[in-house]
ZAVEXKOL-802211 format. One record per residue (C-alpha): x, y, z; residue number from 1; residue in three letters. Coordinates in Angstrom, 1 decimal, decimal comma. Each point is the difference from the previous one (the first is absolute). Layout:
! ZAVEXKOL-802211
X / Y / Z / NUM / ala;
...
END
This chain:
! ZAVEXKOL-802211
57,8 / 62,0 / 7,2 / 1 / met;
0,1 / 3,8 / -0,1 / 2 / pro;
-3,4 / 1,6 / 0,7 / 3 / glu;
-1,8 / 0,9 / -3,2 / 4 / lys;
-0,6 / 3,7 / 0,3 / 5 / arg;
0,1 / 2,8 / -2,6 / 6 / leu;
-0,2 / 3,6 / 1,3 / 7 / phe;
-1,3 / -1,4 / 3,4 / 8 / asn;
-2,8 / -1,9 / -1,8 / 9 / trp;
-0,3 / -3,6 / 1,2 / 10 / tyr;
-0,6 / -2,5 / -2,8 / 11 / phe;
-2,4 / -1,9 / 2,2 / 12 / gly;
-2,7 / 2,7 / -0,6 / 13 / trp;
0,2 / -0,8 / -3,8 / 14 / asn;
-0,9 / -3,6 / 1,0 / 15 / ile;
-2,9 / 1,3 / 2,2 / 16 / val;
-1,3 / 2,1 / -3,0 / 17 / ala;
0,2 / -3,0 / -2,4 / 18 / ala;
-1,6 / -2,4 / 2,6 / 19 / ala;
-2,8 / 2,5 / 0,7 / 20 / thr;
-0,8 / 0,3 / -3,7 / 21 / leu;
-0,1 / -3,8 / -0,4 / 22 / val;
-2,2 / -0,2 / 3,1 / 23 / thr;
-2,4 / 2,6 / -1,4 / 24 / leu;
-0,5 / -2,1 / -3,2 / 25 / leu;
-0,2 / -3,3 / 1,9 / 26 / thr;
-2,4 / 0,9 / 2,7 / 27 / val;
-2,0 / 2,3 / -2,2 / 28 / gly;
-0,7 / -2,9 / -2,3 / 29 / met;
-0,5 / -2,6 / 2,7 / 30 / arg;
-2,5 / 2,3 / 1,9 / 31 / met;
-1,4 / 1,6 / -3,1 / 32 / gly;
-1,9 / -2,9 / -1,4 / 33 / ile;
-3,3 / 1,9 / 0,5 / 34 / gly;
0,0 / 1,8 / -3,4 / 35 / pro;
0,5 / -3,3 / -1,8 / 36 / phe;
-2,8 / -1,9 / 1,8 / 37 / phe;
-3,2 / 0,9 / -1,9 / 38 / leu;
1,7 / 0,2 / -3,4 / 39 / pro;
1,4 / -3,5 / 0,5 / 40 / met;
-3,4 / -1,3 / 1,1 / 41 / val;
-1,7 / 1,4 / -3,0 / 42 / gln;
2,6 / -1,0 / -2,6 / 43 / asp;
0,7 / -3,5 / 1,3 / 44 / leu;
-3,5 / -0,9 / 1,1 / 45 / gly;
1,2 / -1,0 / 3,6 / 46 / phe;
-2,4 / 0,5 / 2,9 / 47 / ser;
1,0 / 2,5 / 2,6 / 48 / arg;
0,4 / -2,7 / 2,6 / 49 / ser;
2,3 / -2,0 / -2,2 / 50 / leu;
2,3 / 2,9 / -0,8 / 51 / leu;
-0,1 / 1,1 / 3,7 / 52 / ser;
1,1 / -3,5 / 1,0 / 53 / ser;
2,9 / 0,3 / -2,5 / 54 / met;
1,0 / 3,3 / 1,4 / 55 / val;
-0,1 / -1,3 / 3,6 / 56 / ala;
2,2 / -3,0 / -0,9 / 57 / val;
2,3 / 2,4 / -1,8 / 58 / gly;
0,4 / 2,1 / 3,1 / 59 / met;
0,9 / -3,1 / 1,9 / 60 / phe;
2,5 / -1,0 / -2,7 / 61 / cys;
1,5 / 3,4 / 0,3 / 62 / tyr;
0,6 / -0,7 / 3,7 / 63 / gly;
1,3 / -3,5 / -0,7 / 64 / leu;
2,5 / 1,4 / -2,5 / 65 / gly;
1,6 / 2,3 / 2,6 / 66 / met;
1,9 / -2,5 / 2,1 / 67 / pro;
1,3 / -1,5 / -3,2 / 68 / leu;
1,0 / 3,5 / -1,2 / 69 / ala;
1,9 / 0,6 / 3,3 / 70 / gly;
1,8 / -3,4 / -0,3 / 71 / tyr;
1,0 / 0,6 / -3,6 / 72 / leu;
1,3 / 3,5 / 0,8 / 73 / val;
2,2 / -1,5 / 2,7 / 74 / gly;
1,3 / -2,7 / -2,3 / 75 / lys;
0,3 / 1,7 / -3,4 / 76 / tyr;
-0,3 / 3,8 / 0,7 / 77 / gly;
-2,5 / 2,7 / -0,5 / 78 / thr;
0,7 / 0,6 / -3,7 / 79 / arg;
-0,7 / -3,6 / -0,9 / 80 / phe;
-3,3 / -0,1 / 1,8 / 81 / val;
-1,2 / 3,3 / -1,5 / 82 / leu;
0,9 / -1,1 / -3,5 / 83 / leu;
-1,7 / -3,4 / 0,6 / 84 / leu;
-3,1 / 1,7 / 1,3 / 85 / gly;
-0,1 / 2,4 / -2,9 / 86 / thr;
0,2 / -2,9 / -2,5 / 87 / ala;
-2,9 / -1,8 / 1,8 / 88 / ile;
-2,1 / 3,2 / 0,1 / 89 / val;
0,4 / 0,5 / -3,8 / 90 / val;
-0,6 / -3,6 / -0,9 / 91 / gly;
-3,1 / -0,2 / 2,3 / 92 / ala;
-1,4 / 3,3 / -1,5 / 93 / ser;
0,4 / -1,3 / -3,5 / 94 / val;
-1,6 / -3,3 / 0,9 / 95 / trp;
-2,9 / 1,8 / 1,8 / 96 / thr;
-1,1 / 2,0 / -2,9 / 97 / val;
-0,1 / -3,1 / -2,2 / 98 / his;
-1,7 / -2,3 / 2,5 / 99 / ala;
-3,6 / -0,7 / -0,7 / 100 / arg;
-0,9 / -2,8 / 2,4 / 101 / asp;
-0,2 / 0,2 / 3,7 / 102 / ala;
2,9 / -2,3 / 0,9 / 103 / trp;
2,5 / 1,7 / -2,4 / 104 / ser;
-1,0 / 3,4 / 1,3 / 105 / phe;
0,2 / -1,1 / 3,6 / 106 / phe;
3,5 / -1,4 / -0,4 / 107 / ile;
1,3 / 3,0 / -2,0 / 108 / ala;
-1,7 / 2,9 / 1,9 / 109 / phe;
-0,7 / -1,6 / 3,4 / 110 / gly;
3,1 / -2,0 / 0,6 / 111 / val;
2,9 / 0,9 / -2,3 / 112 / leu;
-0,5 / 3,8 / 0,0 / 113 / leu;
-0,3 / -0,1 / 3,8 / 114 / ser;
3,3 / -1,9 / 0,4 / 115 / phe;
1,7 / 2,3 / -2,4 / 116 / gly;
-1,1 / 3,1 / 1,9 / 117 / leu;
1,0 / -1,7 / 3,3 / 118 / ala;
3,6 / -0,2 / -1,4 / 119 / phe;
0,0 / 3,7 / -0,6 / 120 / thr;
-1,8 / 0,9 / 3,2 / 121 / ser;
1,3 / 1,9 / 3,0 / 122 / pro;
1,0 / -3,4 / 1,5 / 123 / val;
2,6 / -0,4 / -2,8 / 124 / ala;
1,3 / 3,5 / 0,5 / 125 / leu;
0,1 / 0,2 / 3,8 / 126 / thr;
3,3 / -2,0 / 0,3 / 127 / pro;
2,0 / 2,3 / -2,3 / 128 / val;
-1,2 / 3,1 / 1,8 / 129 / leu;
0,8 / -1,6 / 3,3 / 130 / ser;
3,5 / -0,8 / -1,3 / 131 / leu;
0,6 / 3,6 / -1,1 / 132 / trp;
-1,5 / 1,8 / 3,1 / 133 / phe;
0,6 / -0,2 / 3,7 / 134 / thr;
-0,3 / 3,5 / 1,4 / 135 / arg;
-3,0 / 0,9 / -2,3 / 136 / gln;
-1,4 / -3,5 / -0,5 / 137 / arg;
-3,5 / 1,0 / 1,2 / 138 / gly;
-0,2 / 2,9 / -2,4 / 139 / met;
1,3 / -2,0 / -3,0 / 140 / ala;
-2,6 / -2,8 / 0,6 / 141 / leu;
-2,8 / 2,5 / 0,6 / 142 / phe;
0,5 / 1,2 / -3,6 / 143 / phe;
-1,1 / -3,4 / -1,2 / 144 / leu;
-3,3 / 0,6 / 1,9 / 145 / ser;
-0,2 / 3,4 / -1,6 / 146 / thr;
0,4 / -1,7 / -3,4 / 147 / gly;
-2,8 / -2,5 / 0,9 / 148 / ser;
-2,4 / 2,8 / 0,8 / 149 / met;
1,0 / 2,0 / -3,0 / 150 / ala;
-0,5 / -3,1 / -2,2 / 151 / gly;
-3,6 / -0,3 / 1,1 / 152 / ile;
-0,6 / 3,7 / -0,4 / 153 / ala;
1,6 / 0,3 / -3,4 / 154 / val;
-0,6 / -3,3 / -1,8 / 155 / leu;
-3,6 / -0,5 / 0,9 / 156 / thr;
-1,3 / 3,1 / -1,9 / 157 / pro;
2,6 / -0,4 / -2,8 / 158 / leu;
-1,0 / -3,6 / -0,6 / 159 / leu;
-3,7 / 1,0 / 0,1 / 160 / thr;
0,6 / 2,7 / -2,7 / 161 / tyr;
2,0 / -2,4 / -2,2 / 162 / thr;
-2,5 / -2,8 / 0,3 / 163 / ile;
-2,8 / 2,4 / -1,0 / 164 / ala;
2,0 / 1,3 / -3,0 / 165 / ala;
1,6 / -3,2 / -1,3 / 166 / ala;
-1,4 / -3,0 / 1,8 / 167 / gly;
1,3 / -2,1 / 2,9 / 168 / trp;
2,3 / -2,1 / -2,3 / 169 / gln;
1,9 / 3,0 / -1,2 / 170 / ala;
0,1 / 1,5 / 3,5 / 171 / ala;
1,6 / -3,2 / 1,3 / 172 / leu;
2,5 / -0,4 / -2,8 / 173 / leu;
0,9 / 3,7 / 0,3 / 174 / gly;
0,6 / -0,4 / 3,7 / 175 / phe;
2,2 / -3,1 / -0,6 / 176 / ala;
2,1 / 2,0 / -2,6 / 177 / ala;
0,5 / 3,0 / 2,3 / 178 / val;
0,6 / -2,3 / 3,0 / 179 / phe;
2,7 / -2,0 / -2,0 / 180 / ala;
1,9 / 3,1 / -1,1 / 181 / val;
0,1 / 1,7 / 3,3 / 182 / leu;
0,6 / -3,1 / 2,2 / 183 / thr;
2,8 / -1,3 / -2,3 / 184 / val;
1,6 / 3,4 / 0,0 / 185 / ala;
-0,2 / 0,2 / 3,8 / 186 / ala;
1,4 / -3,5 / 0,4 / 187 / ala;
2,9 / 0,3 / -2,5 / 188 / val;
1,0 / 3,6 / 0,5 / 189 / leu;
-0,7 / 0,8 / 3,7 / 190 / val;
-0,6 / -3,0 / 2,3 / 191 / ile;
3,2 / -1,3 / 1,6 / 192 / arg;
0,4 / -2,5 / 2,8 / 193 / asp;
3,5 / 1,2 / 1,0 / 194 / asn;
-0,3 / 3,0 / 2,4 / 195 / pro;
2,9 / 1,8 / 1,6 / 196 / pro;
1,6 / -1,6 / 3,0 / 197 / ala;
-1,8 / 2,2 / 2,5 / 198 / his;
-3,0 / 0,9 / -2,1 / 199 / thr;
-1,4 / 3,5 / 0,9 / 200 / asp;
1,5 / 0,2 / 3,5 / 201 / leu;
1,8 / 3,1 / 1,0 / 202 / leu;
3,6 / -0,3 / 1,3 / 203 / ala;
-1,0 / 0,3 / 3,7 / 204 / gly;
-2,8 / -2,6 / -0,5 / 205 / gln;
2,4 / -2,5 / -1,5 / 206 / ile;
2,1 / 0,1 / 3,1 / 207 / thr;
-3,0 / -0,3 / 2,3 / 208 / ala;
-1,3 / -2,9 / -2,0 / 209 / leu;
3,3 / -1,9 / 0,2 / 210 / gln;
-0,1 / 0,4 / 3,8 / 211 / ala;
-3,7 / -0,8 / 0,3 / 212 / gly;
-2,0 / -3,1 / 0,7 / 213 / thr;
0,7 / -3,2 / -1,8 / 214 / thr;
-2,1 / -0,6 / -3,1 / 215 / arg;
-1,9 / -3,2 / -0,8 / 216 / ala;
2,5 / -2,6 / -1,2 / 217 / pro;
0,3 / -0,6 / -3,7 / 218 / asp;
-0,5 / -3,7 / 0,7 / 219 / thr;
-3,6 / 0,5 / 1,1 / 220 / leu;
-2,1 / -2,2 / -2,2 / 221 / ser;
-3,4 / 1,0 / -1,5 / 222 / leu;
-1,7 / -2,8 / 1,9 / 223 / arg;
1,5 / 1,2 / 3,3 / 224 / ala;
-1,0 / 3,6 / -0,7 / 225 / ala;
-3,6 / -1,0 / -0,8 / 226 / met;
-0,2 / -1,6 / 3,4 / 227 / arg;
0,8 / 3,2 / 1,9 / 228 / thr;
-2,6 / 2,3 / 1,5 / 229 / gly;
0,8 / 3,2 / -1,9 / 230 / pro;
-0,7 / -1,6 / -3,4 / 231 / phe;
-3,5 / -1,2 / 1,2 / 232 / trp;
-0,8 / 3,3 / 1,6 / 233 / lys;
0,8 / 1,8 / -3,3 / 234 / val;
-1,9 / -2,6 / -1,9 / 235 / ser;
-3,1 / 0,3 / 2,2 / 236 / leu;
0,1 / 3,8 / -0,4 / 237 / gly;
0,2 / -0,3 / -3,8 / 238 / leu;
-3,0 / -2,4 / 0,1 / 239 / phe;
-2,0 / 2,7 / 1,7 / 240 / ala;
1,4 / 2,5 / -2,5 / 241 / cys;
-1,1 / -2,0 / -3,0 / 242 / gly;
-3,3 / -0,9 / 1,6 / 243 / tyr;
-0,9 / 3,7 / 0,6 / 244 / ser;
1,4 / 1,5 / -3,1 / 245 / met;
-1,7 / -2,3 / -2,4 / 246 / asn;
-3,2 / 0,1 / 1,9 / 247 / leu;
-0,1 / 3,8 / -0,3 / 248 / leu;
1,0 / -0,2 / -3,7 / 249 / gly;
-2,6 / -2,5 / -0,9 / 250 / thr;
-2,9 / 0,8 / 2,4 / 251 / his;
0,7 / 3,6 / 1,2 / 252 / gly;
-2,1 / 1,7 / -2,6 / 253 / val;
-3,0 / -2,4 / 0,2 / 254 / pro;
0,1 / 0,3 / 3,8 / 255 / met;
-0,1 / 3,8 / -0,1 / 256 / leu;
-2,8 / -0,1 / -2,6 / 257 / met;
-2,0 / -2,4 / 2,2 / 258 / asp;
0,4 / 2,6 / 2,8 / 259 / his;
-1,6 / 2,7 / -2,1 / 260 / gly;
2,8 / 1,7 / -1,9 / 261 / phe;
-0,3 / 0,3 / -3,8 / 262 / asp;
2,5 / -1,7 / -2,3 / 263 / ala;
2,1 / 3,1 / -0,7 / 264 / thr;
0,4 / 0,9 / 3,6 / 265 / thr;
0,8 / -3,6 / 1,0 / 266 / ser;
2,7 / -0,2 / -2,8 / 267 / ser;
1,5 / 3,3 / 1,0 / 268 / leu;
0,2 / -1,0 / 3,6 / 269 / gly;
1,8 / -3,2 / -0,8 / 270 / ile;
2,2 / 1,7 / -2,6 / 271 / gly;
1,0 / 2,7 / 2,5 / 272 / leu;
1,6 / -2,8 / 2,1 / 273 / ile;
2,3 / -0,9 / -2,9 / 274 / gly;
0,8 / 3,6 / -0,8 / 275 / leu;
0,9 / 0,9 / 3,5 / 276 / val;
2,0 / -3,2 / 0,3 / 277 / ala;
2,5 / 1,3 / -2,5 / 278 / ile;
0,9 / 2,9 / 2,3 / 279 / val;
-0,2 / -2,2 / 3,0 / 280 / gly;
2,6 / -2,5 / -1,2 / 281 / thr;
2,6 / 2,8 / -0,5 / 282 / leu;
-0,6 / 1,3 / 3,6 / 283 / val;
0,1 / -3,5 / 1,5 / 284 / leu;
3,1 / -0,9 / -2,0 / 285 / gly;
1,8 / 2,9 / 1,5 / 286 / arg;
-1,0 / -0,7 / 3,6 / 287 / val;
0,6 / -3,8 / -0,3 / 288 / ser;
3,7 / 0,6 / -0,2 / 289 / asp;
-0,1 / 2,1 / 3,2 / 290 / val;
-2,7 / -1,4 / 2,3 / 291 / leu;
-0,3 / -3,7 / 1,1 / 292 / pro;
-1,5 / -1,9 / -3,0 / 293 / arg;
-2,1 / -2,4 / 2,1 / 294 / lys;
-1,8 / 2,9 / 1,7 / 295 / lys;
-0,7 / 1,7 / -3,3 / 296 / ile;
-1,4 / -3,3 / -1,4 / 297 / leu;
-2,1 / -0,5 / 3,1 / 298 / ala;
-1,4 / 3,6 / -0,3 / 299 / thr;
-0,8 / -0,6 / -3,7 / 300 / ile;
-2,0 / -3,2 / 0,8 / 301 / tyr;
-1,7 / 1,7 / 2,9 / 302 / phe;
-1,2 / 3,1 / -1,9 / 303 / ile;
-1,1 / -2,2 / -2,9 / 304 / arg;
-2,1 / -2,2 / 2,3 / 305 / gly;
-1,7 / 3,1 / 1,4 / 306 / leu;
-0,4 / 1,3 / -3,6 / 307 / gly;
-2,1 / -3,1 / -1,0 / 308 / phe;
-2,3 / 0,6 / 2,9 / 309 / val;
-0,3 / 3,7 / -0,9 / 310 / ala;
-0,9 / -0,9 / -3,6 / 311 / leu;
-2,9 / -2,1 / 1,2 / 312 / met;
-1,2 / 2,9 / 2,2 / 313 / leu;
0,4 / 3,1 / -2,2 / 314 / val;
-3,3 / 1,7 / -1,0 / 315 / gly;
1,0 / 3,2 / -1,8 / 316 / thr;
2,3 / 0,8 / -2,9 / 317 / his;
2,5 / 1,8 / 2,1 / 318 / trp;
0,1 / -2,8 / 2,6 / 319 / glu;
0,8 / -2,4 / -2,9 / 320 / leu;
2,7 / 2,2 / -1,5 / 321 / tyr;
1,5 / 0,7 / 3,4 / 322 / gly;
0,2 / -3,7 / 0,9 / 323 / ala;
1,4 / -0,8 / -3,5 / 324 / ala;
2,7 / 2,6 / 0,3 / 325 / ala;
1,1 / -1,1 / 3,4 / 326 / ile;
0,0 / -3,7 / -1,1 / 327 / gly;
1,9 / 0,9 / -3,1 / 328 / gly;
2,9 / 1,3 / 1,9 / 329 / leu;
0,8 / -3,5 / 1,3 / 330 / val;
-1,5 / -2,1 / -2,9 / 331 / trp;
3,2 / -1,1 / -1,8 / 332 / ala;
2,6 / 0,0 / 2,8 / 333 / gly;
-0,3 / -3,6 / 1,4 / 334 / ser;
1,4 / -1,8 / -3,0 / 335 / ile;
3,1 / 2,2 / -0,2 / 336 / ala;
0,6 / -0,1 / 3,8 / 337 / leu;
-0,5 / -3,8 / 0,1 / 338 / ser;
2,7 / -0,6 / -2,7 / 339 / ser;
2,4 / 2,5 / 1,8 / 340 / ala;
-0,5 / -1,8 / 3,3 / 341 / ile;
0,7 / -3,4 / -1,6 / 342 / leu;
3,2 / 1,4 / -1,5 / 343 / ala;
1,0 / 1,5 / 3,4 / 344 / asp;
-0,6 / -3,2 / 1,9 / 345 / val;
1,1 / -2,7 / -2,5 / 346 / tyr;
2,4 / 1,8 / -2,2 / 347 / gly;
-0,2 / 0,7 / -3,7 / 348 / val;
1,0 / -3,6 / -1,0 / 349 / arg;
-3,4 / -1,4 / 1,0 / 350 / leu;
-2,2 / 3,0 / -0,4 / 351 / val;
-1,3 / -0,8 / -3,5 / 352 / gly;
-1,3 / -3,5 / 0,6 / 353 / val;
-1,2 / 0,8 / 3,6 / 354 / leu;
-1,9 / 3,0 / -1,3 / 355 / tyr;
-1,5 / -2,1 / -2,8 / 356 / gly;
-1,3 / -2,6 / 2,5 / 357 / phe;
-1,3 / 2,7 / 2,3 / 358 / ala;
-1,7 / 1,8 / -2,9 / 359 / tyr;
-1,7 / -3,3 / -0,9 / 360 / leu;
-1,9 / 0,5 / 3,2 / 361 / gly;
-1,0 / 3,4 / -1,3 / 362 / his;
-1,6 / -1,5 / -3,1 / 363 / gln;
-1,7 / -2,8 / 2,0 / 364 / ile;
-1,6 / 2,8 / 2,1 / 365 / gly;
-1,0 / 1,8 / -3,2 / 366 / ala;
-1,6 / -3,0 / -1,4 / 367 / thr;
-1,9 / -0,8 / 3,2 / 368 / leu;
-1,4 / 3,5 / 0,5 / 369 / ser;
-1,2 / 0,2 / -3,7 / 370 / ser;
-2,2 / -3,0 / 0,7 / 371 / trp;
-1,1 / 0,9 / 3,5 / 372 / leu;
-1,0 / 3,6 / -1,0 / 373 / gly;
-2,6 / -1,4 / -2,5 / 374 / gly;
-1,1 / -3,1 / 1,9 / 375 / trp;
-0,3 / 1,9 / 3,3 / 376 / gly;
-2,3 / 2,6 / -1,4 / 377 / tyr;
-2,1 / -2,4 / -2,0 / 378 / glu;
-0,4 / -2,3 / 3,0 / 379 / thr;
-0,5 / 2,5 / 2,9 / 380 / phe;
-0,9 / 3,2 / -1,8 / 381 / gly;
2,8 / 2,0 / 1,5 / 382 / thr;
3,6 / 1,0 / -0,7 / 383 / his;
1,0 / -0,1 / 3,6 / 384 / trp;
1,1 / -3,6 / -0,1 / 385 / leu;
2,7 / 0,7 / -2,7 / 386 / ala;
0,9 / 3,6 / 1,0 / 387 / phe;
-0,2 / -0,7 / 3,7 / 388 / gly;
2,3 / -3,1 / -0,3 / 389 / ser;
2,4 / 2,1 / -2,0 / 390 / ala;
0,1 / 2,6 / 2,8 / 391 / ala;
0,6 / -2,7 / 2,6 / 392 / ala;
2,8 / -1,7 / -2,0 / 393 / leu;
1,7 / 3,4 / -0,4 / 394 / leu;
-0,2 / 0,7 / 3,7 / 395 / leu;
1,5 / -3,4 / 0,8 / 396 / val;
2,7 / 0,6 / -2,6 / 397 / ala;
0,8 / 3,3 / 1,7 / 398 / ala;
0,5 / -1,8 / 3,4 / 399 / ala;
2,1 / -2,7 / -1,6 / 400 / ile;
2,2 / 2,5 / -1,8 / 401 / ser;
1,1 / 1,5 / 3,3 / 402 / leu;
1,7 / -3,3 / 0,8 / 403 / gly;
2,3 / 0,2 / -3,0 / 404 / leu;
3,7 / 0,5 / 0,6 / 405 / pro;
1,3 / 3,6 / 0,1 / 406 / ala;
2,1 / 1,3 / -2,8 / 407 / lys;
3,5 / -1,3 / 0,3 / 408 / gly;
-1,2 / -3,0 / 2,1 / 409 / gln;
0,3 / -3,4 / -1,7 / 410 / thr;
-1,9 / -3,2 / 0,5 / 411 / leu;
2,9 / -1,9 / 1,4 / 412 / met;
2,5 / 0,8 / 2,7 / 413 / arg;
3,6 / -0,9 / -0,6 / 414 / pro;
1,0 / -3,3 / 1,5 / 415 / gln;
2,6 / 0,0 / 2,8 / 416 / val;
2,0 / -2,8 / 1,4 / 417 / ala;
-1,5 / -1,7 / 3,1 / 418 / ala;
1,7 / 0,7 / 3,3 / 419 / gly;
END
């Protein structure tokens, strides 16, 4: 197949732009439930604990849907999964605004909406980007992380304003309508699972690749891949990632307020992490295609681990903002690097479903830290149990990541005849 270029523009970057936009909407909605929380409680008459439980189960369902999304992408293609996910999101949104009892609301908002968003999540989009990019795979996948951060930064205030002006029902239906139009357009007009033969490689790199190390065989099964060390090392790292990210998102502001900062300063400190992360992903994306990815991943986890300790120790505004800015530089890089490493080691055929299973560990960590952050403080009167354990897990993840294969090295050596 001839390489799809027009005036030296590689068509794969159009797919990156479309995937980033879909990610912005998906993650922005999945992580932007906060503005809906109190209006839903007041309108539906649910207790905070009941709705919190529904949201927690929804986060877990979001993780459960990701391996399924990766499997369906491999079997039916990216376009089919995006369109299926869009249909589920729209149907679940309509059902949610008409649900009045707890069970109906839970099934619609907690379960179905979560599965629909999982089908349009970065897990569903990672395989197509891995197919289209080899030389700049790290940069392409990092744009998905940029979309995630931008989604939280853009949709949270936008949904807050819309809910205040028109109510949570109108805000949810409006989101579903915009989501459907943009995601369907991206799936139908831009997303393609048939990249050029040599993707974005330059002529000299194609020759070097053909003479290079043998890739993982196409006959490698999913079960065999999940029994290998690199998969579990990536999964354990993502568990630490989800544990730490959701802990900070859920309990970061209360922790800082308990340490003497006012609500505005605490919110600005946590918000600064997300803002700096947008810039950080672009920088990390560039260097991830040049430097060893496993070393960058280890550095990210290491700095994050130190950052959690620093947030527990800061005492002044400038110390808080300084720790937040440094932490933000590496806040969103682990997910993109993990998916890129899985594609490097196992090939693009299995990357979707492997990434989905690995990301399930991310969501399990997120669920656990949400519970531990509240229980630990209520039981022991300190945030050190939750935040200290997050720092320890991240430092362990940094050490484990150093044992991952180097770029270009696969999980299996080619077999040779005996004798």
